[in-house]
MILOMI-988016 format. One line per field, with one value per residue (C-alpha): residue in three letters; residue number from 1; x, y, z. Coordinates in pm, whole numbers. Layout:
BEGIN
rest	(ALA_...)
nr	(NUM_...)
x	(X_...)
y	(Y_...)
z	(Z_...)
END
This chain:
BEGIN
rest	(MET_GLU_LYS_GLU_SER_LEU_LYS_GLU_PRO_LEU_LEU_HIS_GLY_THR_THR_ALA_PHE_PRO_LEU_ALA_VAL_TYR_PRO_MET_ASN_PHE_PRO_LYS_HIS_GLN_HIS_SER_PHE_ALA_TYR_LEU_HIS_TYR_HIS_THR_GLU_PHE_GLU_LEU_LEU_VAL_ALA_SER_LYS_GLY_LYS_LEU_LEU_VAL_GLN_ILE_GLU_GLU_GLN_CYS_TYR_PRO_LEU_ALA_GLU_GLY_GLU_GLY_ILE_PHE_ILE_ASN_SER_GLY_LEU_LEU_HIS_THR_ILE_THR_ALA_PRO_GLU_ASP_GLU_THR_ALA_GLY_HIS_GLY_PHE_LEU_ALA_VAL_VAL_PHE_ASP_TYR_SER_LEU_LEU_CYS_THR_GLU_GLN_GLU_ALA_ALA_PHE_GLN_GLN_TYR_ILE_GLN_PRO_LEU_LEU_HIS_GLY_THR_PHE_GLU_LEU_ASN_PRO_LEU_LEU_SER_SER_SER_ALA_CYS_GLY_LEU_VAL_ARG_THR_ILE_CYS_THR_MET_TYR_GLU_SER_SER_VAL_PHE_GLY_ARG_GLU_LEU_PHE_ILE_LYS_HIS_CYS_LEU_LEU_HIS_ILE_PHE_TYR_LEU_LEU_VAL_LYS_ASP_VAL_THR_PRO_GLY_ARG_THR_ALA_LEU_PRO_SER_THR_LYS_SER_THR_LEU_VAL_LYS_GLU_THR_LEU_ASN_TYR_ILE_LYS_GLN_HIS_PHE_ALA_GLU_PRO_VAL_SER_LEU_LYS_ASP_LEU_ALA_GLU_HIS_VAL_HIS_VAL_SER_ARG_GLU_TYR_LEU_CYS_ARG_THR_PHE_HIS_THR_LEU_SER_GLY_SER_SER_PRO_LEU_GLU_TYR_LEU_ASN_ARG_TYR_ARG_ILE_ARG_GLN_SER_THR_PHE_LEU_LEU_ALA_ARG_THR_ASP_ARG_GLN_ILE_SER_ASP_ILE_ALA_LEU_ALA_CYS_GLY_PHE_ASN_HIS_SER_SER_TYR_PHE_GLY_LYS_LEU_PHE_PHE_GLN_TYR_MET_GLY_CYS_THR_PRO_THR_GLN_TYR_ARG_LYS_GLN_ASN_LEU_PRO_VAL_PRO_PRO_LEU_THR_SER_LEU_VAL_CYS)
nr	(1_2_3_4_5_6_7_8_9_10_11_12_13_14_15_16_17_18_19_20_21_22_23_24_25_26_27_28_29_30_31_32_33_34_35_36_37_38_39_40_41_42_43_44_45_46_47_48_49_50_51_52_53_54_55_56_57_58_59_60_61_62_63_64_65_66_67_68_69_70_71_72_73_74_75_76_77_78_79_80_81_82_83_84_85_86_87_88_89_90_91_92_93_94_95_96_97_98_99_100_101_102_103_104_105_106_107_108_109_110_111_112_113_114_115_116_117_118_119_120_121_122_123_124_125_126_127_128_129_130_131_132_133_134_135_136_137_138_139_140_141_142_143_144_145_146_147_148_149_150_151_152_153_154_155_156_157_158_159_160_161_162_163_164_165_166_167_168_169_170_171_172_173_174_175_176_177_178_179_180_181_182_183_184_185_186_187_188_189_190_191_192_193_194_195_196_197_198_199_200_201_202_203_204_205_206_207_208_209_210_211_212_213_214_215_216_217_218_219_220_221_222_223_224_225_226_227_228_229_230_231_232_233_234_235_236_237_238_239_240_241_242_243_244_245_246_247_248_249_250_251_252_253_254_255_256_257_258_259_260_261_262_263_264_265_266_267_268_269_270_271_272_273_274_275_276_277_278_279_280_281_282_283_284_285_286_287_288_289_290_291_292_293_294)
x	(9514_9299_9428_9273_9522_9810_9722_9872_9687_9630_9327_9414_9218_8880_8569_8402_8689_8909_9215_9555_9859_10213_10489_10800_11164_11466_11836_12119_12216_11868_11782_11475_11164_10860_10934_10723_10352_10012_9677_9327_9326_9451_9779_9915_10286_10510_10888_10944_11322_11579_11524_11308_11254_10897_10850_10491_10466_10742_10764_11010_10944_11222_11092_11286_11212_10867_10743_10466_10284_9947_9949_9638_9455_9605_9941_10262_10500_10824_10985_11363_11637_11914_12223_12442_12219_12392_12139_11844_11510_11145_10800_10439_10190_9812_9638_9260_8959_8795_8462_8581_8555_8203_7961_7931_7582_7707_7775_8126_8209_8094_8268_8600_8669_8553_8766_9065_9000_8956_9256_9065_9211_9543_9647_9975_10040_10283_10123_10132_10288_9935_9835_10153_10066_9721_9876_10087_9775_9592_9880_9874_9496_9497_9714_9496_9183_9002_8627_8530_8875_8723_8522_8830_9039_8767_8758_9135_9109_8841_9054_9355_9153_9015_9375_9460_9172_9111_9351_9286_9238_9064_9308_9471_9673_9874_9691_9826_9993_10057_10401_10239_10008_10305_10492_10184_10145_10511_10459_10159_10358_10635_10387_10230_10555_10826_10874_10957_11257_11191_11415_11411_11306_11002_10896_10940_10748_10464_10409_10493_10785_11160_11384_11550_11220_11096_11415_11409_11040_11064_11366_11188_10904_11089_11457_11549_11544_11269_11508_11607_11240_11198_11480_11343_10997_11138_11327_11012_10819_11092_11042_10689_10819_11105_10870_10576_10723_11009_11110_11477_11636_11745_11380_11265_11523_11391_11028_11102_11275_11641_11834_12129_12108_12433_12294_11972_12171_12377_12071_11885_12167_12188_11819_11740_12069_12094_12114_11804_11907_11948_11613_11442_11621_11540_11173_11143_10797_10721_10802_10484_10396_10495_10859_11133_10920_10561)
y	(6959_7141_7493_7506_7245_7474_7778_7872_7652_7918_8100_8468_8605_8449_8373_8666_8905_8756_8975_8913_9132_8996_9224_9037_9107_8914_8896_9028_8690_8609_8731_8520_8606_8475_8192_8125_8109_8256_8297_8398_8694_9044_9152_9495_9498_9780_9758_9853_9800_9787_9732_9455_9293_9178_8958_8919_8664_8780_9143_9249_9558_9705_9866_10110_10135_10289_10194_9944_9732_9566_9195_9078_8752_8437_8578_8391_8610_8607_8855_8877_9133_9256_9038_9340_9444_9380_9534_9353_9360_9374_9427_9469_9251_9281_8980_8988_8860_9102_9047_9298_9570_9496_9215_9067_9217_9575_9799_9861_9493_9491_9819_9784_9447_9212_9388_9352_8980_8937_9152_9407_9707_9861_9895_10029_9801_10040_10215_10590_10730_10795_10433_10308_10522_10365_10016_10107_10242_9914_9720_9939_9920_9543_9491_9718_9633_9954_9905_9946_9862_9641_9935_10158_9893_9850_10227_10227_9943_10125_10440_10244_10089_10427_10548_10240_10264_10639_10675_10335_10296_10014_9746_9427_9387_9092_8761_8410_8304_7968_7973_8042_7741_7517_7634_7589_7231_7172_7316_7091_6782_6882_6935_6594_6399_6583_6285_6058_6055_6333_6410_6690_6430_6339_6704_6767_6454_6550_6883_6739_6966_6923_6958_7259_7439_7365_7501_7812_7883_7809_8037_8316_8318_8229_8310_7953_7602_7343_7129_7423_7486_7116_7134_7450_7297_6984_7194_7386_7064_6944_7249_7129_6790_6943_7182_6950_6602_6436_6217_6155_6402_6116_5999_6352_6376_6055_6163_6483_6315_6328_6001_6133_6318_6503_6656_6743_6920_7111_7238_7314_7539_7703_7795_7841_7976_7708_7332_7115_7049_7421_7491_7237_7352_7718_7623_7849_7886_7715_7970_8114_8064_8423_8351_8142_7888_7788)
z	(5201_5454_5511_5859_5985_5890_6095_6427_6682_6945_7081_7106_7401_7479_7280_7459_7381_7105_7146_7303_7358_7337_7472_7358_7449_7326_7419_7204_7059_6924_6574_6493_6695_6511_6277_5969_6059_5988_6160_6059_6298_6219_6380_6474_6553_6680_6728_7093_7101_6823_6452_6307_5969_5910_5606_5486_5206_4965_5083_5353_5569_5786_6106_6319_6690_6735_6386_6321_6066_6002_5911_5730_5792_5642_5533_5606_5804_6000_6239_6255_6320_6088_6131_6209_6500_6833_7073_7225_7048_7134_6990_7091_6907_6921_6764_6736_6548_6305_6481_6741_6478_6358_6280_5932_5906_5940_5642_5778_5733_5371_5289_5475_5642_5368_5102_5336_5377_5000_4911_4703_4890_4788_5150_5283_5584_5756_6053_6105_6422_6552_6491_6662_6963_6974_6965_7269_7440_7372_7529_7841_7875_7817_8126_8342_8538_8444_8418_8053_7915_7644_7513_7510_7331_7070_7025_6965_6711_6516_6513_6385_6107_6010_5975_5767_5520_5493_5199_5047_4673_4482_4371_4480_4795_4928_4937_4986_4660_4494_4653_4989_4948_4865_5176_5395_5272_5358_5707_5758_5664_5905_6190_6128_6084_6280_6515_6219_5986_5733_5438_5185_4929_5145_5166_4793_4696_4930_4750_4405_4319_4286_4589_4431_4369_4720_4879_4663_4730_5101_5137_4949_5202_5520_5477_5572_5432_5492_5698_5916_5984_6065_6321_6478_6502_6665_6919_7007_7058_7290_7515_7591_7705_7904_8083_8140_8190_8375_8080_8017_7776_7549_7530_7450_7173_7015_7058_6867_6574_6680_6663_6864_7195_7124_6803_6983_7256_7001_6813_7135_7252_6909_6906_7275_7412_7684_7719_7762_8123_8195_8032_8257_8576_8512_8484_8182_8027_7699_7428_7276_6911_6852_6933_6777_6593_6564)
END
């Protein structure tokens, strides 16, 4: 199974400046903001409103408003909110390629970035208040048209990474595990076959484990079941067709793996907070990979 086919299929920024900023805000009723995914880029995330729970592989990190975290390349992660939270939520995410920090020929890459990629740093992923402030500065500068903004953003990134590694000690940090590989293979199967009938038995047989073990492992890393992920992924795919085509809703339901339009409508409302018809009439944008599901 090729790992490359499992990663988030999105170019963050441009090839000339591979960085993108995602200021995300969510209504009170929504508690899942970034469903299970991963990407090869680094990510800096700061809670801008309310409390968040960021799960990276098997470790869960609660973030209060104003706190932040670094997410290393290749790690499965989700972003949710505590169930007892009733306020709205939001976060700032900066996703970028490590090439913005330095080239692979530089000593800094060999000494700091490569150990991060290989997991040989004992790194605390939680950001200091100074680093969180720099993330907010990056987001502000990213939206500006100030001449030289790319240089200033790069300066901020380097400062953040200095703050991250200055107290680092040799040792192992989080890397994709065997469980992570199993879940990624399951995600890949779902993305390739979501339009077809897919059962829990199909998923378990694909990764050569029992249904019970797959459910337990998937829940450990994502907080949900494989079939719930399948339904969420199908709903997200339907938003593309609703926004970009004039196909009948019943046809869209079938194209996304739902045999019954009524069940499709029920799940759509559960995950999106509106009906498929309302979604289409409101001309809402297709949800980004950093929200709901990916």
